[in-house]
C-alpha positions in Angstrom: 155.9 144.9 92.0 155.1 148.4 91.9 154.4 150.1 95.3 151.0 151.6 93.2 150.3 147.9 92.6 151.3 146.8 95.8 149.1 148.7 97.3 145.9 148.1 94.9 146.5 144.3 95.9 146.4 145.3 99.3 142.9 146.7 99.1 141.5 144.0 97.3 143.0 141.3 99.8 141.5 144.0 102.3 137.8 144.0 100.5 137.5 140.5 100.5 138.4 139.6 103.8 135.9 142.4 105.3 133.3 141.0 102.9 133.8 137.7 104.7 134.7 138.9 108.3 132.5 141.0 109.8 133.8 144.0 112.5 137.5 142.7 111.9 138.9 145.4 109.9 141.4 146.6 112.9 142.8 142.8 112.7 142.9 142.7 108.7 144.6 145.7 108.5 147.1 144.6 111.3 148.0 141.4 110.3 148.5 142.5 106.5 150.7 145.1 107.9 152.5 142.4 110.5 153.5 140.3 107.2 154.3 143.0 105.0 156.9 144.9 108.3 158.0 141.0 109.4 156.0 141.2 112.7 153.8 139.0 115.3 150.1 139.1 116.1 148.1 138.0 118.8 144.6 137.9 118.5 142.9 137.4 121.8 139.7 136.5 122.9 136.8 133.9 123.6 136.3 130.8 121.8 134.4 131.1 118.6 135.2 134.2 117.6 136.8 133.3 114.2 140.7 134.2 115.8 142.3 130.8 114.3 140.5 131.5 111.2 141.5 134.8 110.0 144.5 134.0 110.7 144.8 130.9 108.6 143.1 132.7 106.0 145.4 135.8 106.1 148.7 133.1 105.8 146.8 132.1 103.0 147.3 134.9 101.1 151.4 134.6 100.9 152.3 132.6 97.7 154.9 130.9 97.0 155.6 130.8 101.2 155.9 127.6 103.8 152.9 127.6 106.1 153.2 126.1 109.5 150.1 125.7 111.9 149.7 123.6 114.8 147.9 123.4 118.5 149.7 124.2 121.2 148.9 122.3 124.3 151.2 122.1 128.0 151.7 117.9 127.0 153.2 119.3 123.2 157.0 118.5 122.6 159.4 120.3 120.7 159.4 117.5 117.9 155.6 118.4 117.4 156.9 122.6 116.3 160.6 122.0 115.3 160.5 118.4 113.8 161.7 115.4 114.6 165.1 113.9 115.8 166.8 112.4 112.9 167.6 109.1 113.1 170.7 109.2 110.8 172.3 111.6 113.1 172.3 109.9 115.6 174.2 107.3 114.5 176.4 109.3 114.2 176.4 110.6 117.7 175.0 113.8 116.6 172.3 115.8 117.8 169.7 117.1 114.9 165.7 117.7 113.9 164.0 117.5 110.5 162.7 120.7 109.9 161.9 120.3 106.2 157.9 120.8 107.2 157.6 122.6 110.6 158.5 126.0 112.3 162.0 126.2 111.1 161.6 126.3 107.4 158.1 128.4 107.5 156.9 131.9 106.5 154.0 132.3 107.9 152.9 129.9 111.4 149.6 129.5 113.4 150.2 128.9 116.7 147.4 128.2 118.3 146.7 128.5 122.3 150.1 129.8 122.2 150.8 130.9 125.9 150.4 127.3 126.6 153.7 126.3 125.3 156.0 124.4 127.9 159.6 125.2 129.0 160.8 122.8 126.3 159.3 125.0 123.8 159.5 128.6 125.1 163.5 128.9 124.6 164.0 128.0 121.1 160.1 129.6 120.4 161.7 133.1 121.4 164.9 132.8 119.7 162.9 131.9 116.2 160.3 134.6 117.2 162.6 137.7 117.8 165.8 136.8 116.2 165.0 134.4 113.3 167.6 131.6 114.3 167.0 128.0 115.7 169.6 125.9 116.9 169.3 122.5 115.4 172.0 121.0 117.5 175.1 122.3 116.2 173.9 124.2 113.2 172.7 127.5 113.9 170.2 128.1 111.2 168.2 131.1 109.9 164.2 130.9 110.0 162.5 133.0 106.5 159.9 133.5 109.1 158.2 136.7 108.3 155.1 136.6 110.9 154.0 134.2 113.6 149.8 134.8 114.4 149.4 133.9 117.6 145.3 133.0 119.0 144.7 132.6 122.8 141.7 132.5 124.6 143.2 134.5 127.8 146.6 136.1 128.6 149.4 134.4 129.8 149.5 133.9 133.5 152.4 135.5 135.8 155.6 133.7 134.2 158.8 135.0 133.5 159.0 133.0 130.3 155.2 133.5 129.3 156.3 137.5 129.2 159.0 137.2 127.2 157.0 135.0 124.4 154.6 137.7 125.0 156.5 140.7 124.7 157.5 139.2 120.7 154.1 140.2 119.4 153.9 143.8 118.8 150.6 143.5 117.1 147.7 142.8 119.9 144.4 142.7 119.3 141.3 142.1 121.7 138.0 140.1 119.6 135.0 140.2 120.5 131.6 138.7 119.5 130.0 140.0 116.7 128.1 143.2 118.4 125.3 144.8 115.5 122.4 142.0 114.7 122.8 142.6 110.9 126.4 141.8 110.4 125.7 138.7 112.7 122.8 137.9 110.4 125.1 138.3 107.4 127.4 136.0 109.1 125.3 132.8 110.2 123.2 132.9 107.2 124.8 134.2 103.8 128.4 132.9 104.6 127.8 129.0 104.3 130.6 128.7 102.1 134.1 128.2 102.9 136.4 131.5 102.3 139.3 131.2 99.9 141.2 134.3 99.9 141.7 134.5 95.8 144.3 137.8 96.0 147.8 137.2 96.7 151.2 138.3 97.6 154.4 136.7 97.0 157.3 136.6 99.2 159.1 139.1 96.7 156.8 141.9 97.3 157.5 141.4 100.9 160.8 141.8 100.7 160.8 144.4 98.2 159.0 146.6 100.6 160.5 145.7 103.1 164.0 147.0 101.6 162.2 150.6 100.0 161.0 151.1 104.0 164.7 150.9 105.6 165.2 154.8 105.2 162.1 156.5 104.6 162.1 159.9 107.1 160.1 160.5 109.7 158.2 163.6 109.8 159.3 165.7 112.7 155.9 166.2 113.9 155.6 162.3 114.2 158.4 162.1 116.0 157.4 164.9 118.6 154.4 162.9 119.0 155.9 159.9 120.0 158.3 161.9 122.3 154.3 162.7 123.9 153.5 159.7 124.6 156.1 157.8 125.8 155.6 160.5 128.6 152.4 160.6 129.2 152.2 156.3 129.2 155.2 156.7 131.4 153.0 158.6 133.7 150.0 156.4 133.6 152.1 153.4 134.6 152.5 151.9 131.2 156.0 151.3 130.1 156.5 150.2 126.1 160.5 148.7 126.1 163.2 150.5 123.4 162.7 147.3 121.3 158.9 147.4 120.5 159.3 151.8 119.7 162.0 150.6 117.4 159.6 147.9 115.6 157.1 150.2 115.8 158.8 152.6 114.1 159.4 150.2 111.5 155.9 149.5 111.0 154.7 153.0 110.3 158.0 153.1 108.1 156.3 150.2 105.9 152.6 151.6 106.2 154.4 155.1 104.6 155.7 152.6 102.0 153.0 150.5 100.9 150.8 153.8 100.5 153.3 155.7 98.6 154.8 158.6 100.8 157.9 159.6 100.7 158.0 160.2 104.6 156.0 158.7 107.9 153.0 161.0 108.5 151.3 161.6 111.7 148.3 159.9 110.4 150.4 156.8 110.2 150.3 157.0 114.0 146.8 155.8 114.5 148.2 152.8 114.4 150.4 152.4 117.3 147.2 151.6 119.1 147.0 148.5 118.1 150.9 147.9 119.8 151.2 149.8 122.9 148.9 148.4 125.5 149.3 145.1 127.7 146.1 144.8 129.1 142.8 145.2 127.0 141.2 147.7 130.2 144.4 149.8 129.1 142.9 150.1 124.8 141.0 152.7 125.3 142.7 155.2 127.4 145.7 154.1 124.8 143.7 155.0 121.6 142.2 158.3 123.1 145.7 159.8 124.1 146.8 158.6 120.0 143.9 160.2 118.7 144.1 163.3 120.6 147.9 164.0 119.7 147.4 162.5 115.8 144.2 165.1 115.7 146.2 167.7 117.1 149.0 167.7 115.5 150.8 171.3 115.5 147.7 173.1 116.5 146.7 171.9 120.0 143.7 174.2 120.7 142.4 172.5 124.4 145.9 173.8 125.2 145.7 176.9 124.1 141.8 177.5 125.1 143.0 176.6 128.7 146.0 179.2 128.8 143.3 181.8 127.9 141.2 180.8 130.4 143.6 181.0 132.6 145.4 184.2 131.7 141.1 185.4 131.7 140.7 184.7 135.8 144.5 185.8 136.7 142.6 189.1 134.9 139.8 188.8 136.9 140.6 188.2 140.2 143.3 191.2 140.0 140.1 193.1 139.2 137.6 191.4 142.1 135.9 194.2 144.0 134.3 193.0 147.2 131.2 195.5 147.5 130.0 196.8 150.9 126.8 195.8 150.3 124.5 192.9 148.1 123.5 194.7 144.7 120.2 192.3 143.5 119.0 192.6 140.0 115.3 193.4 139.7 114.6 192.4 136.2 115.9 189.0 136.4 114.2 188.5 139.8 110.8 189.1 138.3 111.9 186.5 135.3 112.6 183.8 138.2 109.2 184.7 139.7 107.4 184.4 136.5 109.0 181.3 135.7 108.9 179.2 138.9 105.9 181.1 139.9 107.7 183.1 142.8 106.3 185.4 145.9 104.3 188.1 145.7 105.8 191.0 147.9 104.6 194.5 149.0 106.4 197.5 150.2 107.0 196.6 153.6 107.9 192.8 152.7 111.6 192.1 152.3 112.7 188.8 150.0 115.5 187.7 149.2 116.3 187.4 145.0 118.1 183.6 144.3 121.7 183.7 144.9 121.9 183.9 140.9 120.7 187.3 140.7 123.1 189.0 143.3 126.4 190.6 143.6 128.8 190.9 146.1 131.5 192.2 144.1 132.0 194.5 141.7 133.2 192.5 138.6 130.4 190.5 138.6 127.7 193.0 138.3 130.0 194.9 136.2 130.0 191.7 133.5 126.0 191.3 134.0 125.4 194.9 133.3 127.6 195.0 130.0 125.3 191.9 129.5 122.3 193.7 130.0 122.5 197.3 130.3 118.8 198.2 130.9 118.4 196.7 133.8 117.6 198.3 137.1 119.1 197.1 140.7 118.2 197.2 144.3 120.5 197.1 147.6 120.7 193.9 150.0 117.2 192.7 150.3 115.2 196.1 149.5 112.4 195.5 146.4 112.2 197.7 143.2 109.3 199.7 144.8 111.1 200.9 147.8 113.0 204.0 148.0 116.4 202.8 146.4 114.5 199.7 145.0 115.0 200.7 140.9 118.4 202.4 140.5 120.2 202.4 136.7 123.4 201.3 136.9 124.9 204.7 137.3 123.2 205.8 140.1 124.0 202.3 142.1 127.8 203.6 141.6 127.2 207.1 142.8 124.8 206.1 145.8 127.6 203.8 146.3 130.2 206.7 146.3 127.9 208.8 148.6 126.5 206.2 151.2 129.9 204.2 151.8 132.3 206.3 150.0 133.5 203.2 148.1 134.6 203.4 144.3 134.8 201.5 141.5 138.2 201.3 140.8 138.5 198.8 138.2 141.8 199.0 136.5 145.2 197.5 137.0 148.4 198.2 138.1 150.9 199.7 135.5 153.3 196.2 136.0 150.4 193.9 136.0 148.8 195.5 133.4 152.1 195.5 131.0 152.6 191.5 131.6 149.1 190.4 130.7 149.2 192.5 128.0 152.7 190.7 126.9 150.4 187.0 127.8 148.0 188.1 125.7 149.6 189.6 122.6 151.3 186.1 122.5 148.1 184.2 123.1 146.9 186.2 120.0 149.1 185.2 118.1 148.7 181.8 118.6 145.4 181.4 118.0 146.1 183.3 114.9 148.4 180.9 114.1 146.1 178.2 114.7 143.3 179.6 112.5 145.1 179.3 109.6 146.9 176.4 110.3 143.5 174.6 110.4 142.0 176.4 107.7 144.6 175.2 105.1 144.6 171.7 106.4 141.0 171.1 107.0 140.7 170.6 103.6 143.3 168.2 102.4 142.3 166.3 105.9 139.5 164.0 104.2 141.6 162.6 100.9 144.7 162.2 103.5 142.9 159.5 105.6 140.5 158.4 102.1 144.3 157.6 100.4 145.4 156.0 103.7 144.7 151.8 103.3 145.8 151.2 107.4 143.2 153.4 108.9 140.0 151.9 109.2 136.7 153.7 109.1 136.3 154.1 112.5 139.2 155.8 113.4 138.8 158.1 110.3 135.4 159.0 111.2 136.2 159.7 114.5 139.3 162.0 113.6 137.3 164.2 111.4 135.0 164.9 114.6 137.7 165.9 116.9 139.3 168.0 114.0 136.4 169.3 113.6 136.0 170.8 117.2 138.7 172.4 116.5 137.2 175.5 114.8 134.4 175.5 117.5 137.2 175.9 119.9 138.8 178.6 118.2 136.1 180.4 118.4 135.1 180.1 122.2 139.1 181.3 122.1 138.5 184.4 120.1 135.8 185.4 122.7 137.8 184.7 125.6 140.5 186.7 123.8 138.1 189.5 123.0 136.6 189.6 126.8 140.4 190.1 128.1 141.2 193.0 125.5 137.7 194.7 127.3 139.6 194.4 130.8 143.2 195.2 129.5 141.9 197.9 127.7 139.4 199.3 129.9 136.5 200.9 127.4 134.5 203.5 128.7 131.7 200.7 130.2 134.6 199.8 132.3 135.8 203.3 133.4 133.3 203.6 136.5 135.8 206.2 138.6 132.2 209.2 138.3 133.2 212.6 138.1 129.5 213.7 138.9 126.6 211.1 138.9 123.8 212.9 136.8 121.0 211.4 139.0 117.9 213.2 140.0 
């Protein structure tokens, strides 16, 4: 089957399943991709969430393959899973099982209550899952298994063997009850007939796409995302084995091959959210980490924004100059009184202005005047109708010169200025790159998500929302850089070393 035909076949299967299994798009995607990539799927959740039914029907989409289904208990025996002992072999003093129709001859298997497997089954099961081998007496036989679907109501208990079994399931889904009322009503009132998938995949299709995906190139930005994720997961005490990482990359290659891509691009990395968690409570943390990195790609506006804010704060800290007396803004104080029904005042009454409307350092005073150039000011607790109670910005500067011998010197040392200018130029260059990159990429993003059949509708919507927030970040970053440039260039409004203030 050609890649385009296979992609259309997968789309048809997805549509059939999504119409019947409500709110299970992610599980359907993962189950189909697991089949195609030869990995195993764990469906974890309470009884009555259609875990077994979903796995059973996914298995039925394989045409020309053997299917094995068994419900495990603590009392299950190897004969029930691997086949009964051969009486003819026993007559020859040989140990051998009749495996036809059992797990060693299956292409697809569904093992319900997988973690109730006892020690007599576990060792052989681990070898089948990982190596696709079964030791049948003296014979080591190849198992044609593509995928095992495990279903369980609970995580395995603390047991080394069960933890090893748990690790064999690359795809993990925590299945919950249906959340939306309309979907529940559609399930219980409309889906009255048994679901029978009509679109099929052949064993040959699966082998062909695996072969095609084997040598697919992985984009450098995907490699960078994986490296970053590994570090962040370690910092969060979430450890992923080297074996799992290798299997994960193989899955991304298969997913990209089915999409008809020439290489693995970063949108496919969204699938990692279903392959990295150990405990259900880790899911949202991991999902956020992945979506943030997928959206940022090479343009991490959040990091740039923080770098710009750090520079702005550093410049402000260098320019801070404590005032010898408090300054209050009359205009802001009057407006505050109107909205709060403030106290009346007289020329003999001193009322302290709200803290937010007073300034004790030159830089905050300067920033306020830049934003409100017509406001007038008072010293300390004095009112505007007092002698020094209604002064312009320039008059305040002159009064400070005369009364305290205080000069506004809001300028950087030569060395600091050069250092900040160099850092500013670097940040401005990064912003220009980001702005150009975001504008070029945004146009193609929706098409990229639409043609990627493995990204769920919910993930696509969230990716687009996160991506569009980059434009907001860029706008804010440009504003912060403009503020820094004003501080560094020291325009006229910032040059307060007045030679002669013309104050009456």
